[in-house]
mmCIF file of the N, C-alpha and C atoms, coordinates in Angstrom:
data_MODEL
# 
_entry.id   MODEL 
# 
loop_
_atom_site.group_PDB 
_atom_site.id 
_atom_site.type_symbol 
_atom_site.label_atom_id 
_atom_site.label_alt_id 
_atom_site.label_comp_id 
_atom_site.label_asym_id 
_atom_site.label_entity_id 
_atom_site.label_seq_id 
_atom_site.pdbx_PDB_ins_code 
_atom_site.Cartn_x 
_atom_site.Cartn_y 
_atom_site.Cartn_z 
_atom_site.occupancy 
_atom_site.B_iso_or_equiv 
_atom_site.pdbx_formal_charge 
_atom_site.auth_seq_id 
_atom_site.auth_comp_id 
_atom_site.auth_asym_id 
_atom_site.auth_atom_id 
_atom_site.pdbx_PDB_model_num 
ATOM 1   N N  . MET A 1 1  ? 94.900  -5.610  -105.216 1.00 0.00 ? 1  MET A N  1 
ATOM 2   C CA . MET A 1 1  ? 95.729  -6.319  -106.170 1.00 0.00 ? 1  MET A CA 1 
ATOM 3   C C  . MET A 1 1  ? 96.850  -5.389  -106.625 1.00 0.00 ? 1  MET A C  1 
ATOM 4   N N  . THR A 1 2  ? 98.078  -5.842  -106.563 1.00 0.00 ? 2  THR A N  1 
ATOM 5   C CA . THR A 1 2  ? 99.193  -5.007  -106.984 1.00 0.00 ? 2  THR A CA 1 
ATOM 6   C C  . THR A 1 2  ? 99.387  -5.114  -108.485 1.00 0.00 ? 2  THR A C  1 
ATOM 7   N N  . ARG A 1 3  ? 100.163 -4.198  -109.010 1.00 0.00 ? 3  ARG A N  1 
ATOM 8   C CA . ARG A 1 3  ? 100.442 -4.159  -110.450 1.00 0.00 ? 3  ARG A CA 1 
ATOM 9   C C  . ARG A 1 3  ? 101.061 -5.477  -110.912 1.00 0.00 ? 3  ARG A C  1 
ATOM 10  N N  . ALA A 1 4  ? 101.940 -6.058  -110.119 1.00 0.00 ? 4  ALA A N  1 
ATOM 11  C CA . ALA A 1 4  ? 102.606 -7.301  -110.504 1.00 0.00 ? 4  ALA A CA 1 
ATOM 12  C C  . ALA A 1 4  ? 101.627 -8.457  -110.612 1.00 0.00 ? 4  ALA A C  1 
ATOM 13  N N  . GLN A 1 5  ? 100.507 -8.368  -109.936 1.00 0.00 ? 5  GLN A N  1 
ATOM 14  C CA . GLN A 1 5  ? 99.550  -9.460  -109.930 1.00 0.00 ? 5  GLN A CA 1 
ATOM 15  C C  . GLN A 1 5  ? 98.512  -9.369  -111.053 1.00 0.00 ? 5  GLN A C  1 
ATOM 16  N N  . LEU A 1 6  ? 98.503  -8.277  -111.801 1.00 0.00 ? 6  LEU A N  1 
ATOM 17  C CA . LEU A 1 6  ? 97.518  -8.132  -112.867 1.00 0.00 ? 6  LEU A CA 1 
ATOM 18  C C  . LEU A 1 6  ? 97.821  -9.082  -114.020 1.00 0.00 ? 6  LEU A C  1 
ATOM 19  N N  . THR A 1 7  ? 96.779  -9.708  -114.522 1.00 0.00 ? 7  THR A N  1 
ATOM 20  C CA . THR A 1 7  ? 96.937  -10.562 -115.695 1.00 0.00 ? 7  THR A CA 1 
ATOM 21  C C  . THR A 1 7  ? 96.906  -9.691  -116.947 1.00 0.00 ? 7  THR A C  1 
ATOM 22  N N  . GLN A 1 8  ? 97.297  -10.246 -118.078 1.00 0.00 ? 8  GLN A N  1 
ATOM 23  C CA . GLN A 1 8  ? 97.237  -9.507  -119.335 1.00 0.00 ? 8  GLN A CA 1 
ATOM 24  C C  . GLN A 1 8  ? 95.807  -9.068  -119.621 1.00 0.00 ? 8  GLN A C  1 
ATOM 25  N N  . TRP A 1 9  ? 94.856  -9.921  -119.322 1.00 0.00 ? 9  TRP A N  1 
ATOM 26  C CA . TRP A 1 9  ? 93.455  -9.576  -119.566 1.00 0.00 ? 9  TRP A CA 1 
ATOM 27  C C  . TRP A 1 9  ? 93.061  -8.364  -118.741 1.00 0.00 ? 9  TRP A C  1 
ATOM 28  N N  . GLN A 1 10 ? 93.471  -8.334  -117.482 1.00 0.00 ? 10 GLN A N  1 
ATOM 29  C CA . GLN A 1 10 ? 93.124  -7.219  -116.606 1.00 0.00 ? 10 GLN A CA 1 
ATOM 30  C C  . GLN A 1 10 ? 93.783  -5.919  -117.075 1.00 0.00 ? 10 GLN A C  1 
ATOM 31  N N  . VAL A 1 11 ? 95.038  -6.014  -117.510 1.00 0.00 ? 11 VAL A N  1 
ATOM 32  C CA . VAL A 1 11 ? 95.735  -4.839  -118.026 1.00 0.00 ? 11 VAL A CA 1 
ATOM 33  C C  . VAL A 1 11 ? 95.004  -4.299  -119.244 1.00 0.00 ? 11 VAL A C  1 
ATOM 34  N N  . LEU A 1 12 ? 94.643  -5.190  -120.156 1.00 0.00 ? 12 LEU A N  1 
ATOM 35  C CA . LEU A 1 12 ? 93.944  -4.778  -121.370 1.00 0.00 ? 12 LEU A CA 1 
ATOM 36  C C  . LEU A 1 12 ? 92.564  -4.213  -121.051 1.00 0.00 ? 12 LEU A C  1 
ATOM 37  N N  . PHE A 1 13 ? 91.846  -4.847  -120.143 1.00 0.00 ? 13 PHE A N  1 
ATOM 38  C CA . PHE A 1 13 ? 90.525  -4.374  -119.742 1.00 0.00 ? 13 PHE A CA 1 
ATOM 39  C C  . PHE A 1 13 ? 90.598  -2.945  -119.217 1.00 0.00 ? 13 PHE A C  1 
ATOM 40  N N  . LYS A 1 14 ? 91.572  -2.687  -118.346 1.00 0.00 ? 14 LYS A N  1 
ATOM 41  C CA . LYS A 1 14 ? 91.737  -1.348  -117.785 1.00 0.00 ? 14 LYS A CA 1 
ATOM 42  C C  . LYS A 1 14 ? 92.091  -0.338  -118.870 1.00 0.00 ? 14 LYS A C  1 
ATOM 43  N N  . ALA A 1 15 ? 92.945  -0.719  -119.796 1.00 0.00 ? 15 ALA A N  1 
ATOM 44  C CA . ALA A 1 15 ? 93.346  0.190   -120.876 1.00 0.00 ? 15 ALA A CA 1 
ATOM 45  C C  . ALA A 1 15 ? 92.163  0.539   -121.763 1.00 0.00 ? 15 ALA A C  1 
ATOM 46  N N  . VAL A 1 16 ? 91.364  -0.455  -122.133 1.00 0.00 ? 16 VAL A N  1 
ATOM 47  C CA . VAL A 1 16 ? 90.209  -0.213  -122.991 1.00 0.00 ? 16 VAL A CA 1 
ATOM 48  C C  . VAL A 1 16 ? 89.215  0.701   -122.284 1.00 0.00 ? 16 VAL A C  1 
ATOM 49  N N  . ARG A 1 17 ? 88.965  0.436   -121.012 1.00 0.00 ? 17 ARG A N  1 
ATOM 50  C CA . ARG A 1 17 ? 88.035  1.266   -120.233 1.00 0.00 ? 17 ARG A CA 1 
ATOM 51  C C  . ARG A 1 17 ? 88.544  2.706   -120.114 1.00 0.00 ? 17 ARG A C  1 
ATOM 52  N N  . ALA A 1 18 ? 89.836  2.864   -119.852 1.00 0.00 ? 18 ALA A N  1 
ATOM 53  C CA . ALA A 1 18 ? 90.398  4.197   -119.631 1.00 0.00 ? 18 ALA A CA 1 
ATOM 54  C C  . ALA A 1 18 ? 90.524  4.999   -120.923 1.00 0.00 ? 18 ALA A C  1 
ATOM 55  N N  . LEU A 1 19 ? 90.915  4.341   -121.994 1.00 0.00 ? 19 LEU A N  1 
ATOM 56  C CA . LEU A 1 19 ? 91.212  5.059   -123.234 1.00 0.00 ? 19 LEU A CA 1 
ATOM 57  C C  . LEU A 1 19 ? 90.057  5.108   -124.216 1.00 0.00 ? 19 LEU A C  1 
ATOM 58  N N  . GLY A 1 20 ? 89.190  4.098   -124.169 1.00 0.00 ? 20 GLY A N  1 
ATOM 59  C CA . GLY A 1 20 ? 88.055  4.062   -125.096 1.00 0.00 ? 20 GLY A CA 1 
ATOM 60  C C  . GLY A 1 20 ? 88.506  4.026   -126.543 1.00 0.00 ? 20 GLY A C  1 
ATOM 61  N N  . GLY A 1 21 ? 87.646  4.458   -127.423 1.00 0.00 ? 21 GLY A N  1 
ATOM 62  C CA . GLY A 1 21 ? 88.000  4.529   -128.834 1.00 0.00 ? 21 GLY A CA 1 
ATOM 63  C C  . GLY A 1 21 ? 87.965  3.184   -129.529 1.00 0.00 ? 21 GLY A C  1 
ATOM 64  N N  . THR A 1 22 ? 88.593  3.143   -130.680 1.00 0.00 ? 22 THR A N  1 
ATOM 65  C CA . THR A 1 22 ? 88.639  1.938   -131.512 1.00 0.00 ? 22 THR A CA 1 
ATOM 66  C C  . THR A 1 22 ? 89.885  1.126   -131.185 1.00 0.00 ? 22 THR A C  1 
ATOM 67  N N  . TRP A 1 23 ? 89.699  -0.178  -131.041 1.00 0.00 ? 23 TRP A N  1 
ATOM 68  C CA . TRP A 1 23 ? 90.810  -1.073  -130.713 1.00 0.00 ? 23 TRP A CA 1 
ATOM 69  C C  . TRP A 1 23 ? 90.981  -2.116  -131.805 1.00 0.00 ? 23 TRP A C  1 
ATOM 70  N N  . ASP A 1 24 ? 92.219  -2.294  -132.238 1.00 0.00 ? 24 ASP A N  1 
ATOM 71  C CA . ASP A 1 24 ? 92.560  -3.367  -133.156 1.00 0.00 ? 24 ASP A CA 1 
ATOM 72  C C  . ASP A 1 24 ? 93.710  -4.145  -132.531 1.00 0.00 ? 24 ASP A C  1 
ATOM 73  N N  . THR A 1 25 ? 94.205  -5.144  -133.226 1.00 0.00 ? 25 THR A N  1 
ATOM 74  C CA . THR A 1 25 ? 95.264  -5.976  -132.639 1.00 0.00 ? 25 THR A CA 1 
ATOM 75  C C  . THR A 1 25 ? 96.524  -5.167  -132.355 1.00 0.00 ? 25 THR A C  1 
ATOM 76  N N  . GLN A 1 26 ? 96.863  -4.227  -133.209 1.00 0.00 ? 26 GLN A N  1 
ATOM 77  C CA . GLN A 1 26 ? 98.071  -3.429  -132.988 1.00 0.00 ? 26 GLN A CA 1 
ATOM 78  C C  . GLN A 1 26 ? 97.957  -2.583  -131.728 1.00 0.00 ? 26 GLN A C  1 
ATOM 79  N N  . ARG A 1 27 ? 96.823  -1.950  -131.527 1.00 0.00 ? 27 ARG A N  1 
ATOM 80  C CA . ARG A 1 27 ? 96.645  -1.134  -130.323 1.00 0.00 ? 27 ARG A CA 1 
ATOM 81  C C  . ARG A 1 27 ? 96.650  -2.021  -129.081 1.00 0.00 ? 27 ARG A C  1 
ATOM 82  N N  . THR A 1 28 ? 96.084  -3.202  -129.186 1.00 0.00 ? 28 THR A N  1 
ATOM 83  C CA . THR A 1 28 ? 96.064  -4.142  -128.074 1.00 0.00 ? 28 THR A CA 1 
ATOM 84  C C  . THR A 1 28 ? 97.480  -4.571  -127.698 1.00 0.00 ? 28 THR A C  1 
ATOM 85  N N  . VAL A 1 29 ? 98.253  -4.967  -128.691 1.00 0.00 ? 29 VAL A N  1 
ATOM 86  C CA . VAL A 1 29 ? 99.637  -5.396  -128.448 1.00 0.00 ? 29 VAL A CA 1 
ATOM 87  C C  . VAL A 1 29 ? 100.447 -4.247  -127.856 1.00 0.00 ? 29 VAL A C  1 
ATOM 88  N N  . THR A 1 30 ? 100.247 -3.045  -128.371 1.00 0.00 ? 30 THR A N  1 
ATOM 89  C CA . THR A 1 30 ? 100.959 -1.875  -127.856 1.00 0.00 ? 30 THR A CA 1 
ATOM 90  C C  . THR A 1 30 ? 100.622 -1.621  -126.393 1.00 0.00 ? 30 THR A C  1 
ATOM 91  N N  . ALA A 1 31 ? 99.345  -1.708  -126.035 1.00 0.00 ? 31 ALA A N  1 
ATOM 92  C CA . ALA A 1 31 ? 98.936  -1.481  -124.639 1.00 0.00 ? 31 ALA A CA 1 
ATOM 93  C C  . ALA A 1 31 ? 99.566  -2.507  -123.705 1.00 0.00 ? 31 ALA A C  1 
ATOM 94  N N  . LEU A 1 32 ? 99.573  -3.765  -124.117 1.00 0.00 ? 32 LEU A N  1 
ATOM 95  C CA . LEU A 1 32 ? 100.166 -4.813  -123.274 1.00 0.00 ? 32 LEU A CA 1 
ATOM 96  C C  . LEU A 1 32 ? 101.679 -4.650  -123.180 1.00 0.00 ? 32 LEU A C  1 
ATOM 97  N N  . ARG A 1 33 ? 102.322 -4.316  -124.288 1.00 0.00 ? 33 ARG A N  1 
ATOM 98  C CA . ARG A 1 33 ? 103.773 -4.129  -124.284 1.00 0.00 ? 33 ARG A CA 1 
ATOM 99  C C  . ARG A 1 33 ? 104.152 -2.953  -123.402 1.00 0.00 ? 33 ARG A C  1 
ATOM 100 N N  . ASP A 1 34 ? 103.429 -1.841  -123.541 1.00 0.00 ? 34 ASP A N  1 
ATOM 101 C CA . ASP A 1 34 ? 103.745 -0.657  -122.748 1.00 0.00 ? 34 ASP A CA 1 
ATOM 102 C C  . ASP A 1 34 ? 103.549 -0.908  -121.256 1.00 0.00 ? 34 ASP A C  1 
ATOM 103 N N  . ALA A 1 35 ? 102.505 -1.636  -120.907 1.00 0.00 ? 35 ALA A N  1 
ATOM 104 C CA . ALA A 1 35 ? 102.269 -1.951  -119.496 1.00 0.00 ? 35 ALA A CA 1 
ATOM 105 C C  . ALA A 1 35 ? 103.407 -2.796  -118.937 1.00 0.00 ? 35 ALA A C  1 
ATOM 106 N N  . ALA A 1 36 ? 103.872 -3.754  -119.717 1.00 0.00 ? 36 ALA A N  1 
ATOM 107 C CA . ALA A 1 36 ? 104.982 -4.608  -119.270 1.00 0.00 ? 36 ALA A CA 1 
ATOM 108 C C  . ALA A 1 36 ? 106.268 -3.798  -119.144 1.00 0.00 ? 36 ALA A C  1 
ATOM 109 N N  . LEU A 1 37 ? 106.498 -2.897  -120.086 1.00 0.00 ? 37 LEU A N  1 
ATOM 110 C CA . LEU A 1 37 ? 107.707 -2.069  -120.046 1.00 0.00 ? 37 LEU A CA 1 
ATOM 111 C C  . LEU A 1 37 ? 107.699 -1.154  -118.831 1.00 0.00 ? 37 LEU A C  1 
ATOM 112 N N  . LEU A 1 38 ? 106.571 -0.508  -118.557 1.00 0.00 ? 38 LEU A N  1 
ATOM 113 C CA . LEU A 1 38 ? 106.483 0.357   -117.384 1.00 0.00 ? 38 LEU A CA 1 
ATOM 114 C C  . LEU A 1 38 ? 106.719 -0.425  -116.098 1.00 0.00 ? 38 LEU A C  1 
ATOM 115 N N  . HIS A 1 39 ? 106.142 -1.605  -116.029 1.00 0.00 ? 39 HIS A N  1 
ATOM 116 C CA . HIS A 1 39 ? 106.322 -2.448  -114.841 1.00 0.00 ? 39 HIS A CA 1 
ATOM 117 C C  . HIS A 1 39 ? 107.803 -2.802  -114.661 1.00 0.00 ? 39 HIS A C  1 
ATOM 118 N N  . PHE A 1 40 ? 108.468 -3.158  -115.742 1.00 0.00 ? 40 PHE A N  1 
ATOM 119 C CA . PHE A 1 40 ? 109.890 -3.508  -115.685 1.00 0.00 ? 40 PHE A CA 1 
ATOM 120 C C  . PHE A 1 40 ? 110.724 -2.314  -115.224 1.00 0.00 ? 40 PHE A C  1 
ATOM 121 N N  . LEU A 1 41 ? 110.473 -1.142  -115.801 1.00 0.00 ? 41 LEU A N  1 
ATOM 122 C CA . LEU A 1 41 ? 111.230 0.050   -115.415 1.00 0.00 ? 41 LEU A CA 1 
ATOM 123 C C  . LEU A 1 41 ? 111.001 0.406   -113.950 1.00 0.00 ? 41 LEU A C  1 
ATOM 124 N N  . ALA A 1 42 ? 109.790 0.210   -113.464 1.00 0.00 ? 42 ALA A N  1 
ATOM 125 C CA . ALA A 1 42 ? 109.506 0.456   -112.052 1.00 0.00 ? 42 ALA A CA 1 
ATOM 126 C C  . ALA A 1 42 ? 110.243 -0.545  -111.162 1.00 0.00 ? 42 ALA A C  1 
ATOM 127 N N  . GLN A 1 43 ? 110.258 -1.803  -111.569 1.00 0.00 ? 43 GLN A N  1 
ATOM 128 C CA . GLN A 1 43 ? 110.981 -2.816  -110.791 1.00 0.00 ? 43 GLN A CA 1 
ATOM 129 C C  . GLN A 1 43 ? 112.469 -2.497  -110.713 1.00 0.00 ? 43 GLN A C  1 
ATOM 130 N N  . GLU A 1 44 ? 113.010 -1.929  -111.783 1.00 0.00 ? 44 GLU A N  1 
ATOM 131 C CA . GLU A 1 44 ? 114.431 -1.585  -111.823 1.00 0.00 ? 44 GLU A CA 1 
ATOM 132 C C  . GLU A 1 44 ? 114.747 -0.293  -111.076 1.00 0.00 ? 44 GLU A C  1 
ATOM 133 N N  . GLY A 1 45 ? 113.710 0.434   -110.644 1.00 0.00 ? 45 GLY A N  1 
ATOM 134 C CA . GLY A 1 45 ? 113.912 1.645   -109.882 1.00 0.00 ? 45 GLY A CA 1 
ATOM 135 C C  . GLY A 1 45 ? 114.122 2.899   -110.720 1.00 0.00 ? 45 GLY A C  1 
ATOM 136 N N  . LEU A 1 46 ? 113.957 2.797   -112.037 1.00 0.00 ? 46 LEU A N  1 
ATOM 137 C CA . LEU A 1 46 ? 114.156 3.953   -112.897 1.00 0.00 ? 46 LEU A CA 1 
ATOM 138 C C  . LEU A 1 46 ? 112.979 4.926   -112.800 1.00 0.00 ? 46 LEU A C  1 
ATOM 139 N N  . ILE A 1 47 ? 111.778 4.403   -112.625 1.00 0.00 ? 47 ILE A N  1 
ATOM 140 C CA . ILE A 1 47 ? 110.587 5.223   -112.468 1.00 0.00 ? 47 ILE A CA 1 
ATOM 141 C C  . ILE A 1 47 ? 109.841 4.771   -111.215 1.00 0.00 ? 47 ILE A C  1 
ATOM 142 N N  . VAL A 1 48 ? 109.013 5.652   -110.693 1.00 0.00 ? 48 VAL A N  1 
ATOM 143 C CA . VAL A 1 48 ? 108.190 5.314   -109.527 1.00 0.00 ? 48 VAL A CA 1 
ATOM 144 C C  . VAL A 1 48 ? 106.743 5.654   -109.834 1.00 0.00 ? 48 VAL A C  1 
ATOM 145 N N  . ARG A 1 49 ? 105.859 4.827   -109.347 1.00 0.00 ? 49 ARG A N  1 
ATOM 146 C CA . ARG A 1 49 ? 104.430 5.036   -109.567 1.00 0.00 ? 49 ARG A CA 1 
ATOM 147 C C  . ARG A 1 49 ? 103.945 6.133   -108.640 1.00 0.00 ? 49 ARG A C  1 
ATOM 148 N N  . ILE A 1 50 ? 103.230 7.102   -109.198 1.00 0.00 ? 50 ILE A N  1 
ATOM 149 C CA . ILE A 1 50 ? 102.779 8.232   -108.381 1.00 0.00 ? 50 ILE A CA 1 
ATOM 150 C C  . ILE A 1 50 ? 101.289 8.170   -108.079 1.00 0.00 ? 50 ILE A C  1 
ATOM 151 N N  . ASP A 1 51 ? 100.573 7.264   -108.726 1.00 0.00 ? 51 ASP A N  1 
ATOM 152 C CA . ASP A 1 51 ? 99.136  7.117   -108.479 1.00 0.00 ? 51 ASP A CA 1 
ATOM 153 C C  . ASP A 1 51 ? 98.820  5.626   -108.431 1.00 0.00 ? 51 ASP A C  1 
ATOM 154 N N  . PRO A 1 52 ? 98.434  5.105   -107.275 1.00 0.00 ? 52 PRO A N  1 
ATOM 155 C CA . PRO A 1 52 ? 98.203  3.662   -107.158 1.00 0.00 ? 52 PRO A CA 1 
ATOM 156 C C  . PRO A 1 52 ? 97.024  3.145   -107.973 1.00 0.00 ? 52 PRO A C  1 
ATOM 157 N N  . SER A 1 53 ? 96.139  4.020   -108.401 1.00 0.00 ? 53 SER A N  1 
ATOM 158 C CA . SER A 1 53 ? 94.979  3.552   -109.158 1.00 0.00 ? 53 SER A CA 1 
ATOM 159 C C  . SER A 1 53 ? 95.141  3.728   -110.670 1.00 0.00 ? 53 SER A C  1 
ATOM 160 N N  . ARG A 1 54 ? 96.258  4.316   -111.104 1.00 0.00 ? 54 ARG A N  1 
ATOM 161 C CA . ARG A 1 54 ? 96.511  4.519   -112.535 1.00 0.00 ? 54 ARG A CA 1 
ATOM 162 C C  . ARG A 1 54 ? 97.961  4.204   -112.853 1.00 0.00 ? 54 ARG A C  1 
ATOM 163 N N  . ALA A 1 55 ? 98.239  3.931   -114.087 1.00 0.00 ? 55 ALA A N  1 
ATOM 164 C CA . ALA A 1 55 ? 99.619  3.684   -114.520 1.00 0.00 ? 55 ALA A CA 1 
ATOM 165 C C  . ALA A 1 55 ? 100.283 5.024   -114.813 1.00 0.00 ? 55 ALA A C  1 
ATOM 166 N N  . THR A 1 56 ? 100.530 5.773   -113.751 1.00 0.00 ? 56 THR A N  1 
ATOM 167 C CA . THR A 1 56 ? 101.160 7.077   -113.868 1.00 0.00 ? 56 THR A CA 1 
ATOM 168 C C  . THR A 1 56 ? 102.469 7.033   -113.090 1.00 0.00 ? 56 THR A C  1 
ATOM 169 N N  . TYR A 1 57 ? 103.553 7.337   -113.779 1.00 0.00 ? 57 TYR A N  1 
ATOM 170 C CA . TYR A 1 57 ? 104.886 7.228   -113.190 1.00 0.00 ? 57 TYR A CA 1 
ATOM 171 C C  . TYR A 1 57 ? 105.641 8.533   -113.373 1.00 0.00 ? 57 TYR A C  1 
ATOM 172 N N  . ARG A 1 58 ? 106.711 8.682   -112.606 1.00 0.00 ? 58 ARG A N  1 
ATOM 173 C CA . ARG A 1 58 ? 107.665 9.761   -112.806 1.00 0.00 ? 58 ARG A CA 1 
ATOM 174 C C  . ARG A 1 58 ? 109.060 9.163   -112.678 1.00 0.00 ? 58 ARG A C  1 
ATOM 175 N N  . VAL A 1 59 ? 110.028 9.873   -113.192 1.00 0.00 ? 59 VAL A N  1 
ATOM 176 C CA . VAL A 1 59 ? 111.413 9.407   -113.104 1.00 0.00 ? 59 VAL A CA 1 
ATOM 177 C C  . VAL A 1 59 ? 111.834 9.432   -111.652 1.00 0.00 ? 59 VAL A C  1 
ATOM 178 N N  . ALA A 1 60 ? 112.527 8.374   -111.227 1.00 0.00 ? 60 ALA A N  1 
ATOM 179 C CA . ALA A 1 60 ? 113.019 8.306   -109.848 1.00 0.00 ? 60 ALA A CA 1 
ATOM 180 C C  . ALA A 1 60 ? 114.088 9.371   -109.644 1.00 0.00 ? 60 ALA A C  1 
ATOM 181 N N  . LYS A 1 61 ? 114.210 9.852   -108.435 1.00 0.00 ? 61 LYS A N  1 
ATOM 182 C CA . LYS A 1 61 ? 115.189 10.893  -108.139 1.00 0.00 ? 61 LYS A CA 1 
ATOM 183 C C  . LYS A 1 61 ? 116.610 10.431  -108.400 1.00 0.00 ? 61 LYS A C  1 
ATOM 184 N N  . ARG A 1 62 ? 116.885 9.190   -108.078 1.00 0.00 ? 62 ARG A N  1 
ATOM 185 C CA . ARG A 1 62 ? 118.207 8.629   -108.396 1.00 0.00 ? 62 ARG A CA 1 
ATOM 186 C C  . ARG A 1 62 ? 118.053 7.146   -108.614 1.00 0.00 ? 62 ARG A C  1 
ATOM 187 N N  . ARG A 1 63 ? 118.875 6.634   -109.474 1.00 0.00 ? 63 ARG A N  1 
ATOM 188 C CA . ARG A 1 63 ? 118.827 5.203   -109.786 1.00 0.00 ? 63 ARG A CA 1 
ATOM 189 C C  . ARG A 1 63 ? 119.515 4.446   -108.664 1.00 0.00 ? 63 ARG A C  1 
ATOM 190 N N  . PRO A 1 64 ? 118.872 3.364   -108.154 1.00 0.00 ? 64 PRO A N  1 
ATOM 191 C CA . PRO A 1 64 ? 119.506 2.585   -107.089 1.00 0.00 ? 64 PRO A CA 1 
ATOM 192 C C  . PRO A 1 64 ? 120.781 1.905   -107.581 1.00 0.00 ? 64 PRO A C  1 
ATOM 193 N N  . SER A 1 65 ? 121.735 1.712   -106.655 1.00 0.00 ? 65 SER A N  1 
ATOM 194 C CA . SER A 1 65 ? 122.992 1.074   -107.043 1.00 0.00 ? 65 SER A CA 1 
ATOM 195 C C  . SER A 1 65 ? 122.911 -0.429  -107.049 1.00 0.00 ? 65 SER A C  1 
# 
């Protein structure tokens, strides 16, 4: 399953599993917002995913024209 195909539930499930700790609505909204933002930046070519099993990115060497 690619990142684009993940549902909000799946994104949240992965975040809770990876980060643990206490979760409230604010932390939940933040996790979903951040996941969407990272996905958007990757689609635009500003960042590239460096680990297919984690949401780990680095800045792209150059921005596409």
